[in-house]
VOLUMVO-234132 format. One line per field, with one value per residue: residue number from 1; residue in three letters; x, y, z of N, C-alpha, C in turn. Coordinates in nm, 4 decimals, m for minus. Layout:
<pts>
num <- NUM_... .
residuo <- ALA_... .
n.px <- X_... .
n.py <- Y_... .
n.pz <- Z_... .
ca.px <- X_... .
ca.py <- Y_... .
ca.pz <- Z_... .
c.px <- X_... .
c.py <- Y_... .
c.pz <- Z_... .
</pts>
This chain:
<pts>
num <- 1_2_3_4_5_6_7_8_9_10_11_12_13_14_15_16_17_18_19_20_21_22_23_24_25_26_27_28_29_30_31_32_33_34_35_36_37_38_39_40_41_42_43_44_45_46_47_48_49_50_51_52_53_54_55_56_57_58_59_60_61_62_63_64_65_66_67_68_69_70_71_72_73_74_75_76_77_78_79_80_81_82_83_84_85_86_87_88_89_90_91_92_93_94_95_96_97_98_99_100_101_102_103_104_105_106_107_108_109_110_111_112_113_114_115_116_117_118_119_120_121_122_123_124_125_126_127_128_129_130_131_132_133_134_135_136_137_138_139_140_141_142_143_144_145_146_147_148_149_150_151_152_153_154_155_156_157_158_159_160_161_162_163_164_165_166_167_168_169_170_171_172_173_174_175_176_177_178_179_180_181_182_183_184 .
residuo <- MET_ILE_ARG_LEU_ARG_ASP_TYR_ASP_ASN_SER_GLY_PHE_ASP_ARG_GLY_ALA_PRO_GLY_TRP_GLN_GLU_ALA_LEU_TRP_VAL_ALA_VAL_LYS_CYS_LEU_PHE_PHE_LEU_SER_PRO_TRP_PRO_LEU_PRO_ASN_GLY_VAL_ARG_ILE_GLY_LEU_LEU_ARG_ALA_PHE_GLY_ALA_LYS_ILE_GLY_GLU_ARG_VAL_VAL_ILE_ARG_SER_ARG_VAL_ASN_ILE_THR_PHE_PRO_TRP_ARG_LEU_THR_LEU_GLY_ASN_ASP_ILE_TRP_ILE_GLY_GLU_GLU_VAL_LEU_VAL_LEU_THR_LEU_ALA_PRO_VAL_VAL_VAL_GLU_SER_ASP_VAL_CYS_LEU_SER_GLN_ARG_VAL_PHE_ILE_CYS_THR_GLY_SER_HIS_ASP_PHE_ARG_LYS_GLU_THR_PHE_ASP_LEU_ILE_THR_LYS_PRO_VAL_THR_ILE_ARG_GLY_GLY_THR_TRP_ILE_ALA_ALA_GLY_ALA_PHE_ILE_ALA_PRO_GLY_VAL_GLU_ILE_GLY_ALA_GLY_SER_VAL_VAL_SER_ALA_GLY_ALA_VAL_LEU_PHE_ASP_SER_VAL_PRO_GLU_GLY_SER_LEU_VAL_ARG_GLY_ASN_PRO_ALA_THR_ALA_ALA_PRO_LEU_ASN_SER_GLY_SER_SER_PRO_ARG .
n.px <- 0.0786_0.0565_0.1980_0.1707_0.2360_0.4849_0.6540_0.9594_1.1304_1.3568_1.6174_1.6278_1.7831_1.7392_1.8704_1.9195_1.9536_1.7040_1.6096_1.6453_1.4896_1.2346_1.2379_1.2248_0.9675_0.8182_0.8901_0.8137_0.5381_0.4604_0.5681_0.5633_0.3432_0.1300_m0.1466_m0.1059_0.0345_0.3606_0.6830_0.8867_1.1731_1.1996_1.1173_1.3067_1.5464_1.4971_1.4863_1.7629_1.8828_1.8268_1.9724_1.9153_2.0253_2.0002_1.9625_1.9725_1.7008_1.4749_1.1302_0.8937_0.5929_0.3031_0.2097_0.3578_0.5031_0.7885_0.9655_1.2235_1.4485_1.7263_1.7823_1.7451_1.8149_1.8124_1.8185_1.8912_1.6433_1.3728_1.0435_0.8144_0.5029_0.1722_0.0991_0.2636_0.4239_0.7096_0.8636_1.1158_1.2661_1.4860_1.7606_1.6450_1.6898_1.6626_1.7163_1.8186_1.5782_1.3145_0.9805_0.7476_0.4343_0.1144_0.0282_0.2009_0.3552_0.6423_0.7987_0.9964_0.9895_0.8809_0.6913_0.7845_0.5507_0.5444_0.6718_0.6047_0.6914_0.6726_0.8721_1.0577_1.1408_1.3566_1.4494_1.6375_1.5255_1.5486_1.5331_1.5918_1.7073_1.5198_1.2499_0.9100_0.6666_0.3439_0.0272_m0.0702_0.0781_0.2390_0.5368_0.7507_0.9626_1.3088_1.2963_1.4203_1.3954_1.4369_1.6316_1.4464_1.1912_0.8275_0.5905_0.2744_m0.0506_m0.1636_m0.0347_0.1111_0.4108_0.6267_0.8675_1.1884_1.2492_1.3752_1.5609_1.3727_1.1094_0.7556_0.5326_0.2551_m0.0581_m0.1715_m0.0706_0.1969_0.3109_0.5806_0.6623_0.8404_0.8872_0.8630_0.6576_0.4252_0.2062_m0.0311_0.0505_m0.1338 .
n.py <- m0.1277_0.2199_0.4820_0.8052_1.0092_0.9208_0.9748_1.0830_1.3263_1.4405_1.3802_1.4153_1.5385_1.8401_1.9614_2.2352_2.5549_2.6712_2.9416_2.9488_2.7592_2.8696_3.1096_2.9867_2.8723_3.0915_3.2132_2.9997_2.9886_3.2377_3.2358_2.9808_2.8309_2.9734_3.0272_3.1981_3.2553_3.2747_3.4079_3.1471_3.1593_3.3011_3.1244_2.9234_3.0561_3.1289_2.8661_2.7730_2.9649_2.8870_2.6550_2.4304_2.2218_2.2843_2.2082_2.3226_2.4528_2.3914_2.3548_2.4770_2.4516_2.6356_2.6038_2.4048_2.2111_2.2057_2.0607_2.0893_2.2627_2.2464_1.9883_1.8956_1.7877_1.8696_1.7633_1.8658_2.0009_1.9424_1.9025_2.0103_1.9600_2.1093_2.1198_1.9386_1.7451_1.7314_1.5783_1.6303_1.5012_1.3555_1.3236_1.4056_1.3148_1.3841_1.3041_1.4257_1.5180_1.4466_1.4155_1.5191_1.4896_1.6463_1.6643_1.4558_1.2720_1.2747_1.0968_1.0859_1.0164_0.8325_0.6352_0.4053_0.1902_m0.0396_0.0045_0.1331_0.3993_0.5102_0.5689_0.8035_0.7329_0.7865_0.7961_0.8138_0.9313_0.8482_0.9420_0.8369_0.9558_1.0444_0.9838_0.9379_1.0403_0.9989_1.1742_1.2103_1.0011_0.8102_0.7956_0.6156_0.6179_0.5574_0.4543_0.3900_0.4796_0.3345_0.4440_0.5890_0.5032_0.4635_0.5860_0.5108_0.6971_0.7616_0.5351_0.3451_0.3386_0.1413_m0.0141_m0.0250_0.0054_m0.1458_0.0065_0.1235_0.0473_m0.0123_0.1108_0.0333_0.0573_m0.0301_m0.2003_m0.0946_m0.2655_m0.3702_m0.3783_m0.4704_m0.1790_m0.1740_m0.3765_m0.3426_m0.2537_0.0042_0.3021_0.4571 .
n.pz <- m0.0060_m0.0776_0.0921_0.1073_0.2798_0.3667_0.1586_0.0019_m0.1503_m0.1478_m0.2244_m0.4981_m0.7738_m0.9121_m1.1213_m1.1569_m0.9884_m0.7501_m0.8122_m1.0771_m1.1852_m1.1028_m1.2459_m1.5030_m1.5065_m1.5138_m1.7564_m1.9267_m1.8929_m1.9948_m2.2645_m2.3882_m2.3022_m2.3752_m2.5852_m2.8087_m3.1148_m3.1240_m3.2501_m3.3621_m3.3289_m3.0950_m2.9063_m2.9273_m2.8599_m2.6057_m2.4863_m2.5357_m2.3817_m2.1208_m2.1171_m2.2884_m2.5611_m2.8805_m3.2278_m3.5691_m3.7578_m3.6090_m3.5101_m3.2956_m3.1721_m3.0335_m2.6829_m2.5947_m2.3480_m2.1641_m1.9103_m1.7603_m1.9226_m1.9356_m1.9471_m2.2011_m2.5348_m2.8619_m3.2035_m3.5328_m3.7773_m3.6617_m3.5677_m3.3528_m3.2234_m3.1355_m2.7794_m2.6961_m2.4410_m2.2662_m2.0207_m1.8488_m1.6254_m1.6137_m1.8653_m2.1987_m2.5336_m2.8606_m3.1773_m3.5115_m3.7646_m3.6792_m3.6060_m3.3677_m3.2943_m3.2250_m2.8837_m2.7981_m2.5424_m2.3751_m2.1273_m1.8362_m1.5898_m1.3062_m1.0437_m0.7889_m0.7143_m0.5809_m0.3282_m0.0073_0.0198_m0.2256_m0.4144_m0.6342_m0.9642_m1.2210_m1.5645_m1.8722_m2.1989_m2.5337_m2.8725_m3.1835_m3.5003_m3.7911_m3.7031_m3.6649_m3.4339_m3.3644_m3.3075_m2.9818_m2.8638_m2.6099_m2.4293_m2.2412_m1.9343_m1.9810_m2.2409_m2.5706_m2.8919_m3.1997_m3.4819_m3.7770_m3.7166_m3.6656_m3.4499_m3.3801_m3.3757_m3.0539_m2.9478_m2.6681_m2.5311_m2.3658_m2.3880_m2.5285_m2.8940_m3.1947_m3.4601_m3.7486_m3.6737_m3.6699_m3.4347_m3.2492_m3.0513_m2.7245_m2.4557_m2.6450_m2.9445_m3.1541_m3.4969_m3.8018_m3.9952_m4.2754_m4.3304_m4.4582_m4.3273_m4.2497_m4.0692_m3.9316 .
ca.px <- m0.0063_0.1295_0.1724_0.2177_0.3066_0.6274_0.7344_1.0634_1.1838_1.4745_1.7478_1.6131_1.8486_1.6564_1.9556_1.9555_1.9080_1.5615_1.5746_1.6515_1.3673_1.1226_1.2311_1.1842_0.8307_0.7492_0.9077_0.7346_0.3908_0.4605_0.6183_0.5478_0.1985_0.0432_m0.1931_m0.0643_0.1485_0.4756_0.7920_0.9635_1.3053_1.1764_1.1228_1.4426_1.6467_1.4819_1.5333_1.9056_1.9200_1.8060_2.0636_1.8833_2.1079_1.9194_2.0267_1.9057_1.5583_1.3876_1.0048_0.8247_0.4650_0.2433_0.1465_0.4604_0.5528_0.9110_0.9923_1.3574_1.5263_1.8671_1.8228_1.6917_1.8843_1.7300_1.9130_1.8499_1.5141_1.2797_0.9055_0.7270_0.3509_0.1092_0.0548_0.3535_0.4711_0.8429_0.8857_1.2728_1.3311_1.6091_1.7799_1.5778_1.7749_1.5819_1.8080_1.7726_1.4802_1.2187_0.8576_0.6691_0.2956_0.0480_0.0094_0.2920_0.3948_0.7599_0.7909_1.1202_0.9747_0.7533_0.7199_0.7801_0.4243_0.5504_0.7117_0.5168_0.7333_0.6438_1.0002_1.0673_1.2162_1.3789_1.5339_1.6386_1.4605_1.6257_1.4554_1.6826_1.6789_1.4222_1.1450_0.7824_0.5882_0.2134_m0.0477_m0.1197_0.1552_0.3100_0.6826_0.7795_1.0930_1.4016_1.2698_1.5030_1.3353_1.5361_1.6159_1.3525_1.0649_0.7014_0.5063_0.1366_m0.1263_m0.2098_0.0541_0.1680_0.5293_0.7074_0.9811_1.2781_1.2225_1.4910_1.5511_1.2765_0.9955_0.6303_0.4890_0.1249_m0.1273_m0.1679_0.0519_0.2450_0.3804_0.6597_0.6819_0.9222_0.8170_0.8243_0.5715_0.3153_0.0936_m0.0441_0.0860_m0.2553 .
ca.py <- m0.0020_0.3516_0.5811_0.9250_1.0928_0.8853_1.0098_1.1834_1.3485_1.5475_1.3194_1.4243_1.6439_1.9122_1.9973_2.3805_2.6199_2.6948_3.0631_2.9331_2.6815_2.9525_3.1804_2.9103_2.8416_3.2182_3.2159_2.8948_3.0337_3.3530_3.2239_2.8356_2.7658_3.0656_2.9933_3.2841_3.2092_3.3631_3.3663_3.0300_3.1948_3.3357_2.9957_2.8571_3.1388_3.1002_2.7358_2.7836_3.0554_2.7966_2.5390_2.3258_2.2167_2.2732_2.2234_2.4174_2.4443_2.3251_2.4237_2.4467_2.5144_2.6862_2.5264_2.2951_2.2078_2.1361_2.0903_2.1439_2.2752_2.2160_1.8385_1.8650_1.8051_1.8422_1.7728_1.9383_1.9717_1.8666_1.9680_1.9669_1.9887_2.1852_2.0669_1.8253_1.7471_1.6712_1.5852_1.6138_1.4777_1.2846_1.3679_1.3605_1.3330_1.3757_1.3203_1.5048_1.4657_1.3813_1.4726_1.4902_1.5393_1.6946_1.6060_1.3510_1.2789_1.1967_1.0878_1.0393_0.9853_0.7438_0.5998_0.2570_0.1573_m0.1437_0.0428_0.2330_0.5280_0.5588_0.6372_0.8487_0.6624_0.8589_0.7364_0.9175_0.8808_0.8820_0.9196_0.8301_1.0133_0.9911_0.9030_1.0121_1.0033_1.0478_1.2403_1.1445_0.8894_0.8114_0.7299_0.5888_0.6362_0.4540_0.3968_0.4259_0.4460_0.3065_0.5286_0.5517_0.4175_0.5427_0.5401_0.5376_0.7875_0.6944_0.4224_0.3606_0.2631_0.1047_m0.0801_0.0293_m0.0736_m0.1341_0.0919_0.0881_m0.0246_0.0438_0.0763_0.0780_m0.0159_m0.0191_m0.1564_m0.0947_m0.3660_m0.3283_m0.4680_m0.3949_m0.0645_m0.2168_m0.4878_m0.3161_m0.2177_0.1440_0.3478_0.5252 .
ca.pz <- m0.0092_m0.0895_0.2068_0.0527_0.3887_0.3821_0.0351_0.0257_m0.2865_m0.1190_m0.2976_m0.6467_m0.8330_m1.0180_m1.2275_m1.1596_m0.8582_m0.7392_m0.8829_m1.2285_m1.2151_m1.0868_m1.3686_m1.6205_m1.4965_m1.5536_m1.9086_m1.9923_m1.8916_m2.0954_m2.4022_m2.4390_m2.2674_m2.4316_m2.7149_m2.9115_m3.2080_m3.1056_m3.3431_m3.3281_m3.2843_m2.9611_m2.8088_m2.9487_m2.7961_m2.4566_m2.4462_m2.5265_m2.2659_m2.0164_m2.1266_m2.3898_m2.6691_m2.9809_m3.3460_m3.6652_m3.8397_m3.5157_m3.5013_m3.1756_m3.1764_m2.9069_m2.5851_m2.5553_m2.2186_m2.1274_m1.7620_m1.7299_m2.0526_m1.9194_m1.9734_m2.3193_m2.6501_m2.9857_m3.3167_m3.6672_m3.8577_m3.5636_m3.5549_m3.2181_m3.2354_m3.0238_m2.6629_m2.6593_m2.3065_m2.2440_m1.8675_m1.8473_m1.4884_m1.6689_m2.0121_m2.3242_m2.6569_m2.9787_m3.2901_m3.6368_m3.8619_m3.5942_m3.5833_m3.2482_m3.3362_m3.1200_m2.7634_m2.7537_m2.3898_m2.3427_m1.9802_m1.7826_m1.4392_m1.2548_m0.9143_m0.7562_m0.6544_m0.4718_m0.2094_0.0529_0.0017_m0.3545_m0.4500_m0.7642_m1.0582_m1.3335_m1.6610_m1.9816_m2.3188_m2.6566_m2.9900_m3.2886_m3.6143_m3.8963_m3.6464_m3.6522_m3.3212_m3.4029_m3.2172_m2.8501_m2.8114_m2.4759_m2.4470_m2.1029_m1.8864_m2.0227_m2.3738_m2.6730_m3.0156_m3.3012_m3.6041_m3.8891_m3.6690_m3.6644_m3.3408_m3.4252_m3.2768_m2.9285_m2.8799_m2.5351_m2.5487_m2.2423_m2.4127_m2.6437_m3.0116_m3.2867_m3.5828_m3.8622_m3.6236_m3.6568_m3.3119_m3.2334_m2.9596_m2.5843_m2.4702_m2.7826_m3.0067_m3.2655_m3.6234_m3.8991_m4.0594_m4.4178_m4.3324_m4.5383_m4.2429_m4.2294_m3.9458_m3.8762 .
c.px <- 0.0945_0.0886_0.2442_0.2936_0.4594_0.7063_0.8318_1.1377_1.3142_1.5977_1.7383_1.6885_1.7811_1.7325_1.9869_1.9017_1.7657_1.5223_1.5695_1.5185_1.2382_1.1282_1.1940_1.0353_0.7634_0.7737_0.8271_0.5816_0.3731_0.4750_0.5892_0.4068_0.1009_m0.0167_m0.1572_0.0498_0.2704_0.5881_0.8656_1.0972_1.3022_1.1935_1.2447_1.5424_1.6300_1.5204_1.6762_1.9573_1.9188_1.8838_2.0270_1.9956_2.0185_1.9895_1.9527_1.7822_1.4745_1.2531_0.9505_0.7008_0.4285_0.1979_0.2387_0.5064_0.6796_0.9420_1.1174_1.4408_1.6603_1.8943_1.7610_1.7930_1.8052_1.8353_1.8624_1.7155_1.4333_1.1496_0.8331_0.5950_0.3056_0.0771_0.1561_0.4152_0.6017_0.8844_1.0349_1.3146_1.4643_1.6232_1.6923_1.6585_1.6862_1.6893_1.7359_1.6524_1.3709_1.0942_0.7826_0.5303_0.2316_0.0230_0.0819_0.3329_0.5267_0.7977_0.9295_1.1024_0.8545_0.7718_0.7080_0.6579_0.4411_0.6168_0.6187_0.5599_0.7242_0.7527_0.9938_1.1651_1.2414_1.4787_1.5249_1.5660_1.5440_1.5443_1.5492_1.6232_1.5881_1.3034_1.0204_0.7025_0.4508_0.1431_m0.0763_m0.0396_0.2214_0.4427_0.7270_0.9295_1.1773_1.4053_1.3698_1.4248_1.4242_1.5182_1.5158_1.2311_0.9490_0.6388_0.3660_0.0644_m0.1692_m0.1388_0.0980_0.2825_0.6096_0.8391_1.0554_1.2372_1.3441_1.4433_1.4422_1.1419_0.8679_0.5529_0.3491_0.0507_m0.1027_m0.1830_0.1035_0.3252_0.4669_0.6671_0.7758_0.8423_0.7773_0.7347_0.4496_0.2024_0.0898_m0.0222_m0.0273_m0.2291 .
c.py <- 0.1236_0.4334_0.7089_1.0196_1.0571_0.9094_1.1058_1.1991_1.4278_1.4973_1.3647_1.5575_1.7230_1.9718_2.1505_2.4409_2.6574_2.8343_3.0481_2.8619_2.7708_3.0520_3.1208_2.8918_2.9773_3.2286_3.1132_2.9328_3.1435_3.3090_3.0817_2.7976_2.8656_3.0067_3.0808_3.2341_3.3054_3.3201_3.2433_3.0567_3.2379_3.2274_2.9251_2.9272_3.1297_2.9593_2.7299_2.8540_2.9695_2.6620_2.4192_2.3393_2.1863_2.3027_2.3399_2.3715_2.3708_2.4109_2.3716_2.5303_2.5675_2.5774_2.3904_2.3128_2.1312_2.1690_2.1477_2.1402_2.2255_2.0610_1.7954_1.8860_1.7664_1.8546_1.8790_1.8957_1.8783_1.9608_1.9171_2.0341_2.0570_2.0886_1.9384_1.8516_1.6711_1.6815_1.5428_1.5994_1.4145_1.3366_1.3144_1.4006_1.3066_1.4135_1.4014_1.4281_1.3940_1.4772_1.4309_1.5546_1.5858_1.6027_1.4677_1.3794_1.2064_1.2188_1.0197_1.0059_0.9018_0.7163_0.4409_0.2306_0.0448_m0.1104_0.1533_0.3802_0.5925_0.6285_0.6633_0.7627_0.7440_0.7838_0.8182_0.8515_0.9353_0.8483_0.9343_0.8988_0.9577_0.9375_1.0062_0.9437_1.0718_1.1077_1.1494_1.0278_0.9003_0.7381_0.7333_0.6117_0.5247_0.3902_0.4612_0.3735_0.4465_0.4147_0.4871_0.4837_0.5230_0.4852_0.5953_0.6313_0.6973_0.5735_0.4554_0.2755_0.2449_0.0378_m0.0228_m0.0569_m0.0421_m0.0370_0.0297_0.0158_0.0524_0.0079_0.1318_0.0021_0.0346_m0.1365_m0.1700_m0.2283_m0.3163_m0.4329_m0.3979_m0.2773_m0.1144_m0.3362_m0.4566_m0.2623_m0.0595_0.1847_0.4031_0.6322 .
c.pz <- 0.0034_0.0294_0.1663_0.1583_0.4169_0.2552_0.0623_m0.1204_m0.2733_m0.1970_m0.4382_m0.6754_m0.9355_m1.1444_m1.2390_m1.0347_m0.8678_m0.7983_m1.0231_m1.2639_m1.2016_m1.1999_m1.4924_m1.6265_m1.5518_m1.7075_m1.9690_m1.9984_m1.9869_m2.2388_m2.4577_m2.4074_m2.3284_m2.5631_m2.8305_m2.9919_m3.2041_m3.2188_m3.2860_m3.2683_m3.1378_m2.8717_m2.8237_m2.8674_m2.6576_m2.4084_m2.4341_m2.4134_m2.1453_m2.0283_m2.2134_m2.5043_m2.7930_m3.1348_m3.4335_m3.7206_m3.7450_m3.5057_m3.3718_m3.1695_m3.0528_m2.8114_m2.5579_m2.4220_m2.1885_m1.9900_m1.7190_m1.8629_m2.0472_m1.9337_m2.1084_m2.4345_m2.7795_m3.1204_m3.4122_m3.7165_m3.7690_m3.5673_m3.4222_m3.2230_m3.1087_m2.9081_m2.6437_m2.5155_m2.2904_m2.0991_m1.8611_m1.7013_m1.5072_m1.8084_m2.1134_m2.4496_m2.7755_m3.1001_m3.4061_m3.6955_m3.7911_m3.5877_m3.4508_m3.2736_m3.1991_m2.9894_m2.7341_m2.6046_m2.3893_m2.1909_m1.9302_m1.6361_m1.4044_m1.1194_m0.8876_m0.6587_m0.5543_m0.3437_m0.1429_0.0378_m0.1368_m0.4161_m0.6062_m0.8430_m1.1809_m1.4344_m1.7966_m2.0986_m2.4479_m2.7758_m3.1142_m3.4098_m3.7084_m3.8359_m3.6484_m3.5192_m3.3476_m3.2849_m3.0960_m2.8063_m2.6796_m2.4923_m2.2923_m2.0710_m1.9403_m2.1577_m2.4798_m2.8065_m3.1271_m3.4157_m3.7052_m3.8397_m3.6789_m3.5476_m3.3634_m3.3225_m3.1790_m2.8726_m2.7536_m2.5291_m2.4217_m2.2593_m2.5332_m2.7642_m3.0994_m3.3896_m3.6761_m3.8073_m3.6555_m3.5219_m3.2998_m3.1161_m2.8191_m2.5125_m2.6219_m2.8201_m3.1201_m3.3869_m3.7074_m3.9844_m4.2115_m4.4315_m4.4025_m4.4641_m4.2496_m4.0900_m3.8687_m3.7944 .
</pts>
């Protein structure tokens, strides 16, 4: 049974001082979570100012939520759709030529429900180049998505998949992308 009063998160390293995290939350609310279409270069510049490593020709749409930008690495030619959530409790690496469609959730943290103390567990996520993650997909902590893969809309992915995979379902299953199936 979980006993939340015994939960202790004091050992978690947030990766930046409290003042920087507070400033990021204010910036995120004004420039990222706003529905107003702001110039993409403004968002890129702000992410870089807060420590994100970002390549060239990256497009970040409105209402994108990135928790700790100092743990985010984006390659070149990346599109991030509206309302994508990137929970960067651990590093997230997105290589070049990747599309994250609307409402994708990249999650790097969970809890050990088998322990009464509900301990926090964090693991990095890596998305290799040439991959498309379609709308509403969930990528769990510790997952690596192989190059040239397609994660279908609404897929719930808990395990890493090799390059060239077509991933779909809940829980997701992977098949070779060239199997003739439609990614939907």
